[in-house]
C-alpha positions as CSV (number, residue, x, y, z in Angstrom):
1,M,57.4,91.1,8.9
2,T,58.5,93.1,11.3
3,T,57.5,93.2,14.9
4,V,55.5,96.4,14.9
5,A,53.8,95.3,11.7
6,R,52.7,92.1,13.4
7,Q,51.4,94.6,16.1
8,E,49.5,96.8,13.7
9,Q,47.8,93.8,11.8
10,A,46.7,92.2,14.9
11,S,45.1,95.3,16.5
12,A,43.4,95.7,13.0
13,E,41.9,91.8,13.0
14,P,38.3,91.6,15.1
15,P,39.0,89.8,18.4
16,P,38.7,86.1,18.5
17,L,35.2,85.2,18.6
18,L,36.8,81.8,21.1
19,E,39.7,82.5,22.8
20,V,41.1,79.5,25.1
21,K,44.1,79.8,27.6
22,D,45.6,77.1,29.4
23,L,42.5,75.1,29.8
24,A,42.5,72.0,31.9
25,K,40.1,69.3,32.8
26,H,41.5,66.7,35.5
27,F,39.1,63.9,36.6
28,S,39.8,62.3,40.0
29,K,40.4,58.5,40.2
30,P,37.2,56.3,41.2
31,G,37.5,56.1,45.1
32,A,40.0,58.5,45.8
33,G,38.5,60.6,48.6
34,L,39.8,63.5,51.3
35,F,42.2,61.6,52.9
36,S,44.1,59.8,49.6
37,R,48.1,61.0,49.3
38,S,47.3,61.1,45.4
39,D,44.0,61.0,43.4
40,G,45.7,59.7,40.3
41,G,43.4,61.4,38.2
42,V,43.1,61.3,34.4
43,R,44.6,64.2,33.2
44,A,42.2,64.4,30.2
45,V,42.9,68.1,28.9
46,D,46.2,69.7,30.2
47,G,46.9,73.0,29.4
48,V,45.2,73.9,25.8
49,S,45.4,76.9,24.4
50,F,44.1,78.4,20.9
51,E,41.7,80.9,19.2
52,L,38.8,80.6,17.0
53,R,37.8,83.9,14.7
54,E,34.2,84.2,13.2
55,G,33.4,82.5,10.5
56,E,36.2,79.7,10.3
57,T,36.4,76.3,11.1
58,L,39.1,74.8,13.2
59,G,39.4,70.9,12.6
60,L,40.5,69.4,16.4
61,V,42.1,65.8,15.5
62,G,43.7,63.0,17.5
63,E,43.8,59.2,18.6
64,S,41.0,58.1,20.7
65,G,41.1,59.0,24.2
66,C,43.2,62.1,23.9
67,G,40.5,64.0,25.2
68,K,38.9,65.6,22.0
69,S,35.4,65.0,23.5
70,T,36.3,66.4,26.8
71,L,37.8,69.7,25.3
72,A,34.7,70.2,23.3
73,R,32.5,69.7,26.5
74,V,34.5,72.0,28.6
75,L,34.7,74.9,26.2
76,L,30.4,74.9,26.3
77,Q,30.8,74.4,29.8
78,L,28.8,71.3,29.9
79,L,31.8,70.2,32.1
80,K,33.8,72.5,34.1
81,P,37.3,73.3,33.7
82,T,39.9,72.3,36.5
83,A,41.6,75.6,35.4
84,G,41.9,77.9,32.7
85,S,39.9,80.1,30.7
86,V,37.4,80.1,28.3
87,C,36.4,83.6,26.7
88,F,33.5,83.8,24.3
89,R,32.8,87.5,22.7
90,G,34.6,88.7,25.4
91,T,33.0,87.3,28.2
92,E,34.6,84.8,30.7
93,L,32.6,81.3,30.6
94,T,34.1,79.4,33.4
95,S,33.1,82.0,36.0
96,L,29.1,82.0,35.5
97,G,26.8,80.5,37.2
98,T,23.9,78.5,35.6
99,R,21.5,81.6,35.2
100,K,24.3,83.8,33.8
101,L,25.3,80.9,31.3
102,R,21.4,80.8,29.5
103,P,21.4,83.5,27.7
104,L,25.3,82.6,26.1
105,R,24.1,79.5,25.6
106,R,21.8,80.1,22.7
107,D,24.5,81.4,20.8
108,M,26.8,78.1,21.7
109,Q,25.3,75.0,20.2
110,M,26.8,71.4,19.8
111,I,26.4,68.5,17.6
112,F,26.8,65.2,19.3
113,Q,28.7,62.2,17.6
114,D,25.8,59.3,18.2
115,P,23.0,60.0,16.4
116,Y,20.7,57.3,18.4
117,A,21.8,58.3,21.8
118,S,21.4,62.0,21.2
119,L,17.9,62.2,20.5
120,N,15.1,61.5,23.4
121,P,13.3,58.5,21.7
122,R,10.5,59.7,23.5
123,K,9.9,63.0,22.1
124,R,8.6,63.7,18.7
125,I,11.5,65.6,16.2
126,G,9.3,68.6,16.2
127,Q,9.6,68.7,20.4
128,I,13.4,68.2,20.0
129,V,14.4,70.8,17.4
130,G,12.0,72.8,18.8
131,Q,13.0,72.6,22.5
132,P,15.8,75.4,22.3
133,L,13.5,77.8,21.1
134,K,11.2,77.1,24.0
135,I,13.9,77.5,26.5
136,H,15.2,80.7,25.3
137,G,11.8,82.0,24.7
138,L,12.3,82.3,20.7
139,A,9.1,81.4,19.2
140,E,5.8,79.5,20.9
141,G,2.5,78.3,19.1
142,S,2.3,78.4,15.7
143,E,5.2,80.2,15.1
144,L,7.7,78.2,17.2
145,K,5.8,74.7,14.5
146,S,7.0,77.3,11.5
147,R,10.2,77.8,12.6
148,V,11.0,74.2,13.4
149,Q,9.3,73.1,10.0
150,D,12.0,75.8,8.1
151,T,14.7,74.5,10.3
152,L,14.1,70.6,9.0
153,E,14.1,72.2,5.6
154,R,16.9,73.8,6.0
155,V,18.9,70.6,6.2
156,G,17.5,68.5,3.9
157,L,14.4,67.3,6.1
158,S,10.8,67.1,5.0
159,A,8.8,69.6,7.0
160,D,6.4,66.3,7.6
161,Y,8.5,65.1,9.8
162,Y,7.6,67.2,12.5
163,S,5.4,65.0,14.2
164,R,7.7,61.7,13.7
165,F,9.5,59.9,16.6
166,P,13.4,59.2,15.9
167,H,13.3,55.5,15.4
168,E,11.5,56.1,12.5
169,F,14.9,57.5,10.9
170,S,18.2,56.3,9.7
171,G,21.3,57.2,10.9
172,G,22.0,59.8,8.4
173,Q,18.6,61.4,9.2
174,R,19.1,61.5,13.0
175,Q,22.1,63.5,12.4
176,R,20.1,65.8,10.3
177,I,17.9,66.3,13.1
178,G,20.5,66.8,15.6
179,I,21.8,69.6,13.5
180,A,18.8,71.2,13.3
181,R,18.5,71.5,16.6
182,A,21.5,73.0,16.9
183,L,20.6,75.4,14.1
184,A,17.2,76.0,16.0
185,P,18.4,79.1,17.9
186,E,20.4,80.7,15.3
187,P,23.9,80.4,16.9
188,S,27.4,82.1,15.8
189,L,29.5,79.0,17.1
190,I,28.7,75.3,16.9
191,V,30.9,72.7,17.9
192,A,30.8,69.2,16.4
193,D,31.8,66.2,18.3
194,E,32.9,63.8,16.1
195,P,29.4,64.4,13.7
196,V,30.1,61.8,10.9
197,S,32.2,58.9,12.9
198,A,29.1,56.8,13.1
199,L,27.9,57.0,9.7
200,D,28.6,55.1,6.3
201,V,30.8,56.7,4.0
202,S,28.5,58.1,1.6
203,I,26.6,59.6,4.3
204,Q,29.7,61.3,6.1
205,A,30.1,63.0,2.8
206,Q,26.5,64.2,2.8
207,I,26.7,65.6,5.9
208,V,30.0,67.0,5.8
209,N,28.9,68.8,2.5
210,L,25.5,70.2,4.2
211,M,27.5,71.6,6.9
212,A,30.0,73.3,4.6
213,D,26.7,75.1,3.1
214,L,25.2,75.6,6.2
215,Q,28.3,78.0,7.1
216,G,28.8,79.7,3.7
217,E,24.9,80.3,4.2
218,L,24.6,81.5,7.7
219,G,28.4,82.6,8.5
220,L,28.7,79.8,11.1
221,T,32.1,79.3,13.1
222,Y,32.5,75.8,13.7
223,L,35.1,73.8,16.0
224,F,35.0,70.2,14.0
225,V,36.2,67.4,16.1
226,A,37.3,64.1,14.6
227,H,40.0,61.5,14.1
228,D,39.5,61.3,10.3
229,L,42.3,63.7,8.9
230,G,40.5,63.1,5.6
231,V,37.2,64.4,6.7
232,V,39.1,67.3,8.5
233,R,41.0,68.4,5.4
234,Q,37.7,69.2,3.7
235,V,36.1,71.1,5.9
236,S,38.9,73.0,8.2
237,D,40.7,76.1,7.8
238,R,43.2,75.3,10.9
239,I,43.7,71.9,12.3
240,A,45.0,71.1,15.9
241,V,46.4,68.2,16.8
242,M,46.1,66.5,19.9
243,Y,47.9,64.2,21.5
244,M,47.3,63.0,25.7
245,G,45.9,66.3,26.3
246,K,47.8,68.9,24.8
247,I,47.7,70.3,21.4
248,V,51.1,69.3,20.0
249,E,50.4,71.0,16.4
250,L,48.5,73.7,15.3
251,G,48.3,75.6,12.0
252,P,46.8,76.2,8.5
253,S,45.0,73.2,6.9
254,E,47.1,72.8,3.7
255,S,50.5,73.4,5.4
256,V,50.0,71.0,8.2
257,Y,48.7,68.5,5.4
258,S,51.9,68.9,3.4
259,R,54.3,70.2,5.6
260,P,54.0,68.2,9.3
261,I,56.2,69.6,11.9
262,H,55.7,67.4,14.6
263,P,56.4,63.5,14.1
264,Y,53.1,62.3,15.8
265,T,51.0,64.2,12.8
266,E,53.2,62.9,10.2
267,S,52.5,59.3,11.8
268,L,48.8,60.3,11.4
269,L,49.1,61.4,8.1
270,A,51.0,58.2,6.9
271,A,48.1,56.4,8.0
272,V,45.2,58.2,6.0
273,P,44.7,56.3,2.7
274,I,45.5,57.0,-0.4
275,P,42.6,56.7,-3.2
276,D,44.7,54.9,-5.6
277,P,45.4,51.5,-4.4
278,H,48.9,51.2,-6.1
279,L,50.4,54.5,-4.8
280,N,48.6,53.1,-1.3
281,A,50.4,49.9,-1.5
282,E,54.0,51.5,-2.4
283,R,54.4,54.5,-0.3
284,E,56.2,54.2,3.0
285,R,54.8,53.2,6.3
286,R,55.6,54.9,9.4
287,P,53.7,53.1,12.1
288,L,53.8,54.1,16.1
289,S,55.4,51.7,18.3
290,G,53.6,50.9,21.7
291,D,50.5,52.1,22.9
292,P,49.7,55.8,24.3
293,P,50.7,56.0,27.8
294,S,48.3,56.2,30.8
295,P,46.5,59.9,30.9
296,S,46.7,59.1,35.0
297,D,50.4,58.7,34.8
298,P,51.8,60.7,31.8
299,P,55.3,60.7,30.7
300,S,57.8,63.4,31.6
301,G,59.0,66.2,29.2
302,C,57.1,66.0,25.9
303,R,54.3,63.1,26.4
304,F,54.9,61.7,22.7
305,H,58.7,61.0,23.7
306,T,58.1,57.0,24.3
307,R,56.4,56.7,21.2
308,C,58.7,59.1,18.9
309,P,61.3,57.8,16.5
310,H,63.4,60.9,16.9
311,A,63.3,60.8,21.0
312,T,66.7,62.0,22.4
313,D,67.0,62.4,26.3
314,V,65.8,66.3,26.2
315,C,62.4,64.7,25.3
316,S,62.3,63.2,28.7
317,E,64.0,65.8,30.2
318,A,61.6,69.1,29.3
319,E,58.2,69.6,28.0
320,P,58.5,71.4,24.8
321,P,56.8,74.7,24.2
322,L,54.1,75.6,20.9
323,V,56.5,77.5,18.9
324,E,55.3,79.4,15.4
325,Y,57.8,77.7,13.0
326,R,56.3,79.2,10.0
327,P,53.5,82.1,9.6
328,G,50.6,80.3,11.7
329,H,51.8,77.2,11.7
330,F,52.8,76.1,15.5
331,A,54.3,72.9,17.0
332,A,55.7,71.5,20.4
333,C,58.5,69.7,19.5
334,H,62.5,69.5,20.2
335,H,63.1,67.9,17.2
336,P,60.7,69.4,14.6
337,L,60.5,67.9,11.0
338,G,62.2,69.7,8.2
339,S,63.8,72.1,10.4
């Protein structure tokens, strides 16, 4: 495709629902004060850029501690970024105060990882799910109760659960309640922060299928955060792979799975179990050497070079840019696989 054709195609497409540019979130080291020479802070998110279009699901994967959950919270302004831009429906969020953000929060909701800690044990289910409706002035009285009960039924729960407390439910039911709370104000974007990691495998499948059905029914847009690539593959249109605060690979789901470009992505895929025990036992293993470096003191150049089997001198000297190697498939690597 020529450059002109690409520009014409881009101009014909609707603008992205969410646009993120050079987003960073650094945490100061405990005890660091005004007169510290260097705060030695943690660079949890360090220069992340991507777009999310309406109706799609972007899966965000990586090891624990890579910055996935921090990124999810910064996108919704639950944490204020250190630098960068988050633009939702053409509105820059990072410069808005609490009062101006409130109307936009109705359209951006979050499903939290822990279905036990994320529900107030002292409130009834009707109060929990109905709270967004009250905050945004969408319903009250009998109308509020009716909308909450309809939402509970939409996520596969009985309307009779309205007056019960969270401790009366299983983990899977609690996560359905969390989904109902996110759905209540009828948002466009839902950020799901590892919504199935705390659940049994059979329950995980039910929640994933529920979220897919809701997306088809309501036209939702998802950012689906997870560390299980098998789960992410089922739900994602595109996948972003994150390592030490940076996105190292981004592309269509099947392209990332079948032809990974970054060695880190290849190592993650090699760790995914194969259902056939014989094939799983016979396949080649590519375990990573060592532990991830400290996010408060990241390596120079490519942050993966200390564990990468393909690393050379240039990897420690220069940080690789995110380059498009195939249509829509980007990676940040000096030695891309298959090139």
